[in-house]
MIMI-925676 format. One record per residue (C-alpha): residue number from 1; z, y, x negated; residue in one letter. Coordinates in Angstrom, 2 decimals. Example, Ala and Ser with C-alpha at 12.3 -4.5 7.8 and 13.67 -1.06 7.14 Angstrom:
// MIMI-925676
+-------+---------+---------+---------+------+
| lumti |       w |       v |       u | rovo |
+-------+---------+---------+---------+------+
|     1 |    7.80 |   -4.50 |  -12.30 |    a |
|     2 |    7.14 |   -1.06 |  -13.67 |    s |
+-------+---------+---------+---------+------+
// end
This chain:
// MIMI-925676
+-------+---------+---------+---------+------+
| lumti |       w |       v |       u | rovo |
+-------+---------+---------+---------+------+
|     1 |   -0.47 |    0.41 |    0.00 |    m |
|     2 |   -0.92 |    3.31 |   -1.26 |    l |
|     3 |    1.74 |    6.19 |   -1.67 |    p |
|     4 |    1.51 |    8.82 |    1.04 |    k |
|     5 |    0.50 |   11.72 |   -1.29 |    p |
|     6 |   -2.61 |    9.15 |   -2.08 |    l |
|     7 |   -3.22 |    8.53 |    1.68 |    v |
|     8 |   -5.05 |   11.71 |    2.70 |    m |
|     9 |   -7.80 |   12.07 |   -0.52 |    p |
|    10 |   -8.41 |    8.56 |    0.24 |    t |
|    11 |   -9.72 |    8.68 |    3.35 |    r |
|    12 |  -11.54 |   12.43 |    2.68 |    l |
|    13 |  -13.29 |   10.40 |    0.24 |    a |
|    14 |  -14.03 |    7.48 |    2.37 |    l |
|    15 |  -15.21 |   10.05 |    5.22 |    l |
|    16 |  -17.32 |   12.13 |    2.20 |    v |
|    17 |  -19.19 |    9.15 |    1.47 |    a |
|    18 |  -20.22 |    8.18 |    4.86 |    l |
|    19 |  -21.18 |   10.39 |    5.38 |    a |
|    20 |  -23.69 |   10.96 |    2.50 |    l |
|    21 |  -23.57 |    7.49 |    3.26 |    g |
|    22 |  -26.02 |    8.22 |    6.60 |    l |
|    23 |  -27.04 |   11.56 |    5.51 |    a |
|    24 |  -29.98 |    9.88 |    3.54 |    v |
|    25 |  -31.57 |    6.88 |    6.18 |    p |
|    26 |  -31.26 |   10.44 |    8.93 |    l |
|    27 |  -33.47 |   12.79 |    7.05 |    r |
|    28 |  -35.90 |    9.97 |    6.41 |    a |
|    29 |  -35.71 |    9.22 |   10.13 |    r |
|    30 |  -36.16 |   13.91 |   10.65 |    a |
|    31 |  -38.30 |   14.08 |   13.93 |    a |
|    32 |  -41.65 |   15.51 |   13.76 |    t |
|    33 |  -41.24 |   18.69 |   15.72 |    r |
|    34 |  -44.16 |   19.31 |   17.30 |    l |
|    35 |  -45.35 |   21.71 |   20.32 |    a |
|    36 |  -48.22 |   21.58 |   23.00 |    i |
|    37 |  -50.49 |   24.07 |   23.68 |    y |
|    38 |  -51.07 |   24.16 |   27.65 |    p |
|    39 |  -54.07 |   22.22 |   28.88 |    l |
|    40 |  -57.09 |   24.14 |   29.10 |    q |
|    41 |  -58.93 |   23.10 |   32.30 |    p |
|    42 |  -62.61 |   22.82 |   32.34 |    l |
|    43 |  -63.80 |   21.58 |   36.75 |    g |
|    44 |  -60.34 |   21.07 |   37.81 |    l |
|    45 |  -58.20 |   22.70 |   39.45 |    p |
|    46 |  -55.16 |   24.79 |   37.61 |    v |
|    47 |  -52.73 |   22.23 |   39.60 |    s |
|    48 |  -54.01 |   19.42 |   38.80 |    t |
|    49 |  -54.36 |   20.73 |   35.51 |    v |
|    50 |  -50.25 |   21.71 |   35.47 |    d |
|    51 |  -49.83 |   18.06 |   36.46 |    s |
|    52 |  -51.23 |   16.23 |   33.93 |    l |
|    53 |  -49.97 |   18.67 |   31.20 |    d |
|    54 |  -46.71 |   17.96 |   32.78 |    a |
|    55 |  -47.24 |   14.08 |   33.01 |    t |
|    56 |  -48.50 |   14.67 |   29.00 |    l |
|    57 |  -45.32 |   16.42 |   28.26 |    r |
|    58 |  -42.93 |   13.01 |   29.34 |    a |
|    59 |  -44.94 |   10.97 |   27.86 |    r |
|    60 |  -44.90 |   12.49 |   24.35 |    v |
|    61 |  -41.25 |   12.87 |   24.66 |    e |
|    62 |  -40.75 |    9.60 |   25.21 |    r |
|    63 |  -42.53 |    8.48 |   21.80 |    l |
|    64 |  -39.79 |    7.94 |   18.75 |    p |
|    65 |  -39.67 |   10.38 |   15.91 |    g |
|    66 |  -41.15 |   12.97 |   17.70 |    v |
|    67 |  -39.20 |   16.47 |   19.16 |    s |
|    68 |  -40.90 |   18.14 |   21.08 |    l |
|    69 |  -40.26 |   22.05 |   21.79 |    l |
|    70 |  -40.01 |   22.70 |   25.42 |    a |
|    71 |  -43.24 |   24.49 |   27.13 |    r |
|    72 |  -41.23 |   27.82 |   28.04 |    g |
|    73 |  -40.57 |   28.56 |   23.99 |    r |
|    74 |  -44.81 |   27.89 |   23.50 |    t |
|    75 |  -45.54 |   30.11 |   26.54 |    v |
|    76 |  -43.14 |   33.04 |   26.15 |    a |
|    77 |  -45.26 |   32.43 |   22.26 |    q |
|    78 |  -48.52 |   33.11 |   23.64 |    l |
|    79 |  -47.80 |   36.02 |   26.17 |    s |
|    80 |  -45.34 |   38.12 |   24.06 |    s |
|    81 |  -44.96 |   36.74 |   20.25 |    g |
|    82 |  -43.32 |   39.14 |   17.54 |    a |
|    83 |  -45.83 |   41.04 |   15.87 |    g |
|    84 |  -49.29 |   38.69 |   17.43 |    t |
|    85 |  -48.89 |   40.48 |   20.64 |    l |
|    86 |  -50.12 |   37.56 |   22.32 |    g |
|    87 |  -51.34 |   35.07 |   20.30 |    i |
|    88 |  -54.19 |   32.94 |   21.83 |    r |
|    89 |  -56.66 |   29.90 |   20.06 |    c |
|    90 |  -59.66 |   28.52 |   21.16 |    d |
|    91 |  -58.75 |   25.37 |   19.62 |    g |
|    92 |  -59.66 |   26.06 |   16.16 |    s |
|    93 |  -57.29 |   24.22 |   13.72 |    p |
|    94 |  -57.03 |   27.70 |   11.58 |    d |
|    95 |  -55.29 |   29.67 |   14.78 |    c |
|    96 |  -53.00 |   26.60 |   16.10 |    l |
|    97 |  -51.75 |   25.64 |   12.72 |    a |
|    98 |  -50.81 |   29.97 |   13.06 |    r |
|    99 |  -49.17 |   29.22 |   16.47 |    l |
|   100 |  -47.25 |   26.68 |   14.56 |    g |
|   101 |  -45.46 |   28.52 |   12.45 |    k |
|   102 |  -44.68 |   31.05 |   14.71 |    l |
|   103 |  -43.27 |   28.08 |   17.20 |    l |
|   104 |  -41.48 |   26.59 |   13.66 |    g |
|   105 |  -43.37 |   23.39 |   14.13 |    v |
|   106 |  -44.78 |   20.82 |   12.00 |    d |
|   107 |  -47.22 |   20.07 |   14.35 |    e |
|   108 |  -49.19 |   21.28 |   17.79 |    i |
|   109 |  -51.34 |   19.98 |   20.48 |    v |
|   110 |  -54.17 |   21.12 |   21.35 |    y |
|   111 |  -55.93 |   19.61 |   24.80 |    g |
|   112 |  -59.05 |   19.98 |   27.32 |    v |
|   113 |  -58.48 |   18.07 |   30.96 |    a |
|   114 |  -61.76 |   18.19 |   32.72 |    s |
|   115 |  -63.18 |   16.92 |   35.93 |    g |
|   116 |  -66.60 |   15.61 |   35.88 |    l |
|   117 |  -68.37 |   12.63 |   39.32 |    g |
|   118 |  -64.83 |   11.77 |   40.15 |    g |
|   119 |  -63.36 |   11.07 |   36.55 |    r |
|   120 |  -60.40 |   13.22 |   35.25 |    t |
|   121 |  -60.66 |   12.97 |   31.08 |    a |
|   122 |  -58.26 |   14.59 |   28.23 |    l |
|   123 |  -59.87 |   15.59 |   24.96 |    d |
|   124 |  -56.60 |   16.29 |   22.75 |    l |
|   125 |  -56.34 |   17.38 |   18.93 |    k |
|   126 |  -53.91 |   17.10 |   16.80 |    l |
|   127 |  -53.47 |   19.04 |   14.10 |    v |
|   128 |  -51.21 |   20.22 |   10.82 |    g |
|   129 |  -49.50 |   23.21 |   10.69 |    v |
|   130 |  -48.77 |   23.18 |    7.35 |    a |
|   131 |  -52.54 |   21.74 |    5.68 |    s |
|   132 |  -53.52 |   23.92 |    8.68 |    g |
|   133 |  -56.41 |   21.30 |    9.13 |    g |
|   134 |  -57.27 |   19.09 |   11.92 |    e |
|   135 |  -55.08 |   14.87 |   11.73 |    i |
|   136 |  -56.13 |   12.82 |   14.83 |    r |
|   137 |  -58.64 |   13.65 |   17.95 |    r |
|   138 |  -58.54 |   11.63 |   20.60 |    v |
|   139 |  -60.46 |   11.34 |   23.96 |    h |
|   140 |  -59.59 |    9.44 |   26.72 |    a |
|   141 |  -60.29 |    8.81 |   30.56 |    t |
|   142 |  -57.57 |    8.94 |   32.21 |    v |
|   143 |  -58.21 |    9.78 |   36.18 |    g |
|   144 |  -61.38 |    7.30 |   37.46 |    r |
|   145 |  -58.47 |    4.46 |   37.03 |    q |
|   146 |  -55.78 |    6.31 |   39.10 |    a |
|   147 |  -58.10 |    7.01 |   42.40 |    a |
|   148 |  -58.07 |    2.99 |   42.52 |    q |
|   149 |  -54.71 |    2.04 |   41.40 |    k |
|   150 |  -52.35 |    4.60 |   41.86 |    g |
|   151 |  -50.51 |    7.11 |   40.11 |    r |
|   152 |  -48.64 |    4.69 |   37.45 |    s |
|   153 |  -52.01 |    3.90 |   36.21 |    a |
|   154 |  -53.20 |    7.67 |   36.06 |    l |
|   155 |  -49.83 |    7.81 |   33.90 |    i |
|   156 |  -50.35 |    4.79 |   31.57 |    g |
|   157 |  -53.58 |    6.45 |   30.86 |    g |
|   158 |  -51.53 |    9.74 |   29.92 |    v |
|   159 |  -49.59 |    7.44 |   28.14 |    r |
|   160 |  -51.85 |    5.87 |   25.93 |    e |
|   161 |  -53.88 |    9.13 |   25.14 |    a |
|   162 |  -50.85 |   10.27 |   23.79 |    a |
|   163 |  -49.43 |    7.23 |   21.98 |    v |
|   164 |  -53.68 |    6.70 |   20.75 |    r |
|   165 |  -52.84 |   10.30 |   19.40 |    l |
|   166 |  -49.58 |   11.17 |   17.69 |    l |
|   167 |  -48.75 |    6.96 |   17.07 |    d |
|   168 |  -51.84 |    5.07 |   16.26 |    p |
|   169 |  -50.39 |    1.96 |   15.18 |    a |
|   170 |  -48.77 |    1.01 |   18.63 |    r |
|   171 |  -51.97 |    1.24 |   19.95 |    w |
|   172 |  -52.53 |   -2.67 |   20.38 |    t |
|   173 |  -52.75 |   -5.49 |   22.76 |    g |
|   174 |  -51.83 |   -8.77 |   22.06 |    a |
|   175 |  -53.71 |  -12.00 |   22.92 |    l |
|   176 |  -51.87 |  -15.54 |   24.01 |    e |
|   177 |  -53.81 |  -18.60 |   24.29 |    l |
|   178 |  -53.27 |  -21.26 |   26.42 |    l |
|   179 |  -54.50 |  -24.72 |   26.05 |    t |
|   180 |  -53.28 |  -28.62 |   26.42 |    e |
|   181 |  -54.78 |  -28.95 |   23.16 |    l |
|   182 |  -53.61 |  -29.01 |   20.52 |    r |
|   183 |  -55.22 |  -28.63 |   16.92 |    g |
|   184 |  -58.05 |  -25.98 |   18.38 |    a |
|   185 |  -59.19 |  -23.68 |   15.66 |    e |
|   186 |  -58.74 |  -19.88 |   16.89 |    v |
|   187 |  -60.69 |  -16.69 |   15.15 |    s |
|   188 |  -60.66 |  -13.30 |   16.73 |    i |
|   189 |  -63.64 |  -11.05 |   15.22 |    d |
|   190 |  -64.99 |  -14.28 |   12.71 |    g |
|   191 |  -60.86 |  -13.35 |   11.52 |    a |
|   192 |  -59.24 |  -16.98 |   11.35 |    p |
|   193 |  -56.24 |  -17.26 |   13.60 |    r |
|   194 |  -54.17 |  -20.57 |   12.54 |    g |
|   195 |  -54.51 |  -24.08 |   15.05 |    k |
|   196 |  -52.94 |  -24.04 |   18.71 |    t |
|   197 |  -50.48 |  -24.11 |   19.74 |    p |
|   198 |  -49.93 |  -20.40 |   18.38 |    l |
|   199 |  -47.97 |  -17.75 |   19.27 |    d |
|   200 |  -49.36 |  -14.38 |   21.23 |    p |
|   201 |  -51.54 |  -12.84 |   18.82 |    i |
|   202 |  -50.02 |   -8.80 |   18.04 |    q |
|   203 |  -51.17 |   -6.29 |   16.59 |    g |
|   204 |  -54.97 |   -6.17 |   18.08 |    l |
|   205 |  -56.66 |   -2.95 |   19.14 |    t |
|   206 |  -57.56 |   -2.30 |   22.80 |    p |
|   207 |  -60.99 |   -3.16 |   23.58 |    g |
|   208 |  -63.60 |   -6.25 |   23.76 |    r |
|   209 |  -63.23 |   -9.20 |   20.38 |    h |
|   210 |  -64.87 |  -11.84 |   20.08 |    a |
|   211 |  -62.67 |  -15.40 |   20.59 |    l |
|   212 |  -63.81 |  -18.48 |   19.49 |    r |
|   213 |  -62.10 |  -22.39 |   19.54 |    v |
|   214 |  -63.43 |  -24.96 |   18.36 |    t |
|   215 |  -62.02 |  -28.79 |   17.79 |    a |
|   216 |  -63.40 |  -31.88 |   16.05 |    p |
|   217 |  -65.27 |  -34.02 |   18.90 |    g |
|   218 |  -65.78 |  -31.29 |   21.28 |    y |
|   219 |  -68.45 |  -28.03 |   22.20 |    s |
|   220 |  -66.14 |  -25.17 |   21.56 |    g |
|   221 |  -65.56 |  -22.08 |   23.29 |    v |
|   222 |  -66.70 |  -18.05 |   22.09 |    e |
|   223 |  -66.15 |  -15.69 |   25.04 |    r |
|   224 |  -65.54 |  -11.87 |   24.96 |    f |
|   225 |  -62.32 |  -11.39 |   25.95 |    v |
|   226 |  -61.02 |   -7.22 |   26.75 |    d |
|   227 |  -57.54 |   -6.21 |   25.29 |    v |
|   228 |  -55.25 |   -4.02 |   26.88 |    r |
|   229 |  -52.43 |   -1.15 |   25.44 |    f |
|   230 |  -50.00 |   -2.82 |   25.42 |    d |
|   231 |  -50.98 |   -5.93 |   27.68 |    e |
|   232 |  -50.97 |   -9.37 |   26.44 |    t |
|   233 |  -54.31 |  -10.93 |   27.99 |    a |
|   234 |  -52.99 |  -14.94 |   28.81 |    e |
|   235 |  -56.48 |  -17.01 |   28.01 |    v |
|   236 |  -56.30 |  -19.87 |   29.89 |    k |
|   237 |  -58.71 |  -22.80 |   27.92 |    l |
|   238 |  -60.04 |  -25.85 |   28.85 |    d |
|   239 |  -62.19 |  -26.99 |   25.82 |    l |
|   240 |  -63.32 |  -30.11 |   27.43 |    a |
|   241 |  -64.70 |  -28.16 |   30.36 |    g |
|   242 |  -65.73 |  -25.52 |   27.78 |    n |
|   243 |  -64.77 |  -22.65 |   29.76 |    a |
|   244 |  -62.06 |  -20.25 |   30.27 |    v |
|   245 |  -60.36 |  -21.00 |   33.84 |    g |
|   246 |  -58.54 |  -17.47 |   34.23 |    a |
|   247 |  -57.70 |  -14.78 |   31.64 |    v |
|   248 |  -54.32 |  -12.67 |   32.77 |    m |
|   249 |  -53.36 |   -9.37 |   31.92 |    y |
|   250 |  -48.79 |   -8.78 |   31.60 |    r |
|   251 |  -46.88 |   -5.72 |   30.43 |    q |
|   252 |  -45.63 |   -5.19 |   27.17 |    g |
|   253 |  -47.99 |   -6.56 |   24.55 |    g |
|   254 |  -46.25 |   -6.41 |   21.45 |    a |
|   255 |  -41.94 |   -6.89 |   21.12 |    g |
|   256 |  -41.24 |  -10.37 |   22.48 |    g |
|   257 |  -40.30 |   -7.99 |   25.39 |    r |
|   258 |  -39.89 |   -9.66 |   28.91 |    s |
|   259 |  -42.91 |   -8.99 |   31.22 |    v |
|   260 |  -44.67 |   -8.54 |   34.41 |    v |
|   261 |  -47.55 |  -10.56 |   35.62 |    p |
|   262 |  -49.74 |   -6.83 |   37.00 |    v |
|   263 |  -53.72 |   -8.25 |   37.27 |    l |
|   264 |  -55.74 |  -11.59 |   37.54 |    i |
|   265 |  -59.28 |  -11.15 |   36.78 |    v |
|   266 |  -61.19 |  -14.57 |   37.37 |    q |
|   267 |  -64.24 |  -15.53 |   35.17 |    e |
|   268 |  -67.49 |  -14.99 |   36.64 |    g |
|   269 |  -68.22 |  -12.47 |   40.03 |    a |
|   270 |  -66.09 |  -11.78 |   42.47 |    p |
|   271 |  -66.06 |  -13.89 |   45.49 |    p |
|   272 |  -69.08 |  -11.18 |   47.34 |    k |
|   273 |  -70.73 |  -11.75 |   44.29 |    a |
|   274 |  -70.83 |  -15.37 |   44.04 |    r |
|   275 |  -71.40 |  -15.32 |   48.04 |    s |
|   276 |  -74.85 |  -13.38 |   47.13 |    q |
|   277 |  -75.77 |  -15.23 |   44.43 |    r |
|   278 |  -75.13 |  -18.78 |   46.79 |    a |
|   279 |  -77.67 |  -16.97 |   49.65 |    w |
|   280 |  -80.15 |  -15.64 |   46.72 |    a |
|   281 |  -80.36 |  -19.54 |   45.13 |    h |
|   282 |  -81.32 |  -20.44 |   48.69 |    r |
|   283 |  -83.75 |  -18.31 |   49.11 |    m |
|   284 |  -85.18 |  -18.92 |   45.67 |    v |
|   285 |  -85.51 |  -23.18 |   47.49 |    g |
|   286 |  -86.53 |  -20.98 |   50.06 |    a |
|   287 |  -89.49 |  -20.01 |   47.90 |    t |
|   288 |  -90.44 |  -22.91 |   46.92 |    v |
|   289 |  -90.40 |  -25.40 |   49.87 |    a |
|   290 |  -92.10 |  -22.30 |   51.65 |    f |
|   291 |  -95.09 |  -21.67 |   49.00 |    a |
|   292 |  -95.53 |  -26.03 |   48.68 |    a |
|   293 |  -95.82 |  -26.23 |   52.86 |    l |
|   294 |  -98.23 |  -23.08 |   52.75 |    g |
|   295 | -100.27 |  -25.10 |   49.72 |    l |
|   296 | -100.33 |  -28.07 |   51.40 |    g |
|   297 | -101.51 |  -26.64 |   54.57 |    a |
|   298 | -103.81 |  -25.09 |   52.50 |    g |
|   299 | -105.77 |  -28.24 |   51.37 |    i |
|   300 | -105.65 |  -29.48 |   54.77 |    v |
|   301 | -107.37 |  -26.00 |   55.94 |    s |
|   302 | -109.72 |  -26.06 |   52.93 |    s |
|   303 | -110.53 |  -29.84 |   53.52 |    v |
|   304 | -111.40 |  -29.27 |   57.31 |    e |
|   305 | -113.79 |  -25.94 |   56.61 |    r |
|   306 | -115.47 |  -28.52 |   54.04 |    t |
|   307 | -115.88 |  -31.38 |   56.17 |    a |
|   308 | -117.62 |  -28.95 |   58.73 |    v |
|   309 | -119.42 |  -27.30 |   56.18 |    a |
|   310 | -121.18 |  -30.63 |   54.88 |    g |
|   311 | -122.18 |  -31.87 |   58.38 |    m |
|   312 | -125.95 |  -32.60 |   59.47 |    t |
|   313 | -127.42 |  -29.48 |   61.94 |    r |
|   314 | -128.19 |  -29.36 |   64.55 |    p |
|   315 | -125.27 |  -31.40 |   65.65 |    v |
|   316 | -125.47 |  -34.18 |   67.33 |    a |
|   317 | -124.31 |  -34.16 |   70.99 |    a |
|   318 | -121.77 |  -36.92 |   70.06 |    a |
|   319 | -120.30 |  -35.43 |   67.36 |    d |
|   320 | -119.64 |  -32.43 |   68.96 |    e |
|   321 | -116.30 |  -32.86 |   69.16 |    g |
|   322 | -115.88 |  -33.80 |   66.40 |    l |
|   323 | -116.96 |  -30.84 |   65.20 |    l |
|   324 | -114.35 |  -28.83 |   67.57 |    n |
|   325 | -111.56 |  -30.52 |   66.17 |    q |
|   326 | -112.38 |  -30.12 |   62.32 |    r |
|   327 | -112.70 |  -26.47 |   62.84 |    v |
|   328 | -109.95 |  -25.82 |   64.91 |    g |
|   329 | -107.66 |  -27.83 |   62.73 |    r |
|   330 | -109.09 |  -26.02 |   60.02 |    a |
|   331 | -108.07 |  -22.41 |   62.06 |    s |
|   332 | -104.73 |  -23.44 |   62.35 |    g |
|   333 | -104.20 |  -25.01 |   58.59 |    f |
|   334 | -105.16 |  -22.03 |   57.57 |    g |
|   335 | -103.05 |  -19.34 |   59.75 |    l |
|   336 | -100.39 |  -21.62 |   59.44 |    a |
|   337 | -101.80 |  -21.19 |   55.23 |    a |
|   338 | -101.41 |  -17.62 |   55.50 |    d |
|   339 |  -97.50 |  -17.40 |   57.38 |    v |
|   340 |  -95.94 |  -19.87 |   55.09 |    l |
|   341 |  -96.93 |  -17.60 |   51.80 |    w |
|   342 |  -95.89 |  -15.07 |   54.16 |    i |
|   343 |  -92.20 |  -16.16 |   53.97 |    a |
|   344 |  -92.52 |  -17.34 |   50.47 |    s |
|   345 |  -92.98 |  -13.79 |   49.63 |    g |
|   346 |  -90.78 |  -12.48 |   51.71 |    v |
|   347 |  -87.56 |  -15.28 |   50.66 |    s |
|   348 |  -88.94 |  -13.88 |   47.15 |    l |
|   349 |  -88.65 |  -10.78 |   48.03 |    v |
|   350 |  -84.96 |  -11.64 |   49.19 |    t |
|   351 |  -83.97 |  -13.14 |   46.48 |    a |
|   352 |  -84.62 |  -11.13 |   43.70 |    g |
|   353 |  -82.72 |   -8.25 |   45.78 |    v |
|   354 |  -79.44 |  -10.14 |   46.68 |    l |
|   355 |  -79.80 |  -11.14 |   42.26 |    f |
|   356 |  -79.93 |   -7.52 |   41.40 |    s |
|   357 |  -76.63 |   -7.12 |   44.43 |    l |
|   358 |  -75.04 |   -9.99 |   42.88 |    s |
|   359 |  -75.13 |   -8.65 |   39.60 |    g |
|   360 |  -75.33 |  -11.85 |   37.63 |    s |
|   361 |  -77.48 |  -11.09 |   35.26 |    g |
|   362 |  -79.73 |  -13.41 |   35.93 |    t |
|   363 |  -82.96 |  -14.04 |   34.27 |    s |
|   364 |  -85.75 |  -15.21 |   35.31 |    g |
|   365 |  -89.94 |  -15.17 |   35.58 |    s |
|   366 |  -92.45 |  -15.42 |   38.38 |    v |
|   367 |  -96.09 |  -16.21 |   37.96 |    a |
|   368 |  -98.51 |  -15.42 |   40.67 |    l |
|   369 | -102.14 |  -17.43 |   41.18 |    g |
|   370 | -104.82 |  -17.67 |   43.78 |    a |
|   371 | -107.46 |  -20.52 |   43.84 |    g |
|   372 | -110.04 |  -22.12 |   46.33 |    p |
|   373 | -106.79 |  -24.02 |   47.90 |    a |
|   374 | -104.68 |  -20.73 |   48.40 |    g |
|   375 | -101.98 |  -18.56 |   46.43 |    l |
|   376 |  -99.81 |  -20.14 |   44.48 |    a |
|   377 |  -96.01 |  -19.25 |   42.69 |    v |
|   378 |  -94.28 |  -20.79 |   40.23 |    a |
|   379 |  -90.54 |  -19.01 |   39.53 |    g |
|   380 |  -87.73 |  -19.62 |   36.95 |    q |
|   381 |  -84.53 |  -18.41 |   37.32 |    f |
+-------+---------+---------+---------+------+
// end
């Protein structure tokens, strides 16, 4: 036990050592002082831009390592800055750097909110105050999905734009491969990622990636998979059937957080498109059937006409009945051939329209020909 005269100095020394020990990490984790220039409108109502500005600030305030200057202080400097008589910037880095020095921040964000064709976009740039140069620039569409999915999609789009601009290392998503087959080789964009079963593959840049899975004895699967920011794409794979069953997106692209299923996208066309495509295939079948029947009717009509033309003239009284029958059959089958070829053309056009509406991307070729027996059509889809 220490003597009483030494207790207070010892405690003081421990407190000083503790404070010095904490000072270094605190100094290393000093937040970047940031200001956001009020968003500038371009083809949008001011009220909408103000709402976007508030949403952007709320998203930025939640980012780690950022100390955001209050909007009121920024606006006050714009209207009555000391010695500046109201500095205003048009987005040039030099002007923004001067404004940042007046505000006492390290970096400043300048953005334009624009609207075109029902879409809302943000163009943001980050300028370093000390260097006076542009650090990063981001363009993001934030309003198109919001109209379909509600305000949460808008907030998510603004948050993604903020992360891309201020913390691009965190702008990532993940991909998880779900398959019962063990030992299959997995590669993404040509880079090997290991063998199944695999933990979720983290750190993927949002966007489309080429997934390839191969295994001895199987033909393998190659598919493009869309990776989304801060979400995990679960890919259900049937290697034996050479198919991707479904892709499910869940919240939480990294960090092993608990996740919630939010959207399921089946591979292939939606139900309506699949129905249209099925009818298109039926119309192709009808085209072939009508064409075949028309070709047959045309051949019969041609044979009867040839027989009529080959009968001796003048026609004997005993052959007049046969002549009339042949003329009637030639005319009837000729009319039937014309009707069937018209029906074939209509069904072919209908099939093309349905294929176009289904968005199937099906390619094909159609050949038309004419001969003594009538028209002929051939198609490949």
